[in-house]
Structure formats: C-alpha cells, structure tokens
C-alpha positions, 0 to 999 in steps of 0.5 A: 309315564308321560308320553309328551302329549300336551294340553290342547284345550281347557274348559272351566267347570266349577270352583278350582276345577278345569276339564283338561284335554291332551293332544293324544285324547286323554282328558279329565277334570282336575281340581287345582285347589291342592296346588294353591298353597304350594308356593307364592306364585299360586297365591293369586289363584286363590281368587276364583276370578283370577283363577278362571283367567287360565290359558294355554301356553307352551302346551300347559295351563298358565295364568297371567302372573306367570304360574303354570303347572307342568303338563306331565303333572296334569297328565298324571292327574288325568290318568289317576282320575280315569283309574278311580 
C-alpha cells in the first residue's frame, strides 16, 4: 500500500532505467521501458536523449513534454523489486 512518500531523487542508470529514491528511504531501479507504449505522451520518451531529461516535480518523475508517472506506481515498482 502506498504511504504517500514522494520521489526525492532520481539517478539515471542505463537504457530506460532510473534509480528512484523516496522520502521514506525506499529506493530501487525502475525500468521505464514498459511505460513507453502506454500512450501518446510517452512516445517522445522512446528517444533516450529525451528520456534522460527527466526531473522531479510534484513528488514524482516528469519529462519536459508533460509526461509523468504517479508516485504510487513508482513506489510499488520499487517494493516489487525489493521482494524479488
């Protein structure tokens, strides 16, 4: 369950992977490749140079074209990675 912790830092790793850090100490590598075909706003992110322009706004990861992913989705991804 999401406890309203927000993204505080991101670090680009490789390909479509960022390491994402939350305020409560949860962190993990997230592969964003599965998101890239989920709607027209994500198509520009298929360009790796554009993908790497990610920044934090409103407690989540965002891109210059207005694409973002809900922090609770990212949090779940981190928790699932920790349980593998």
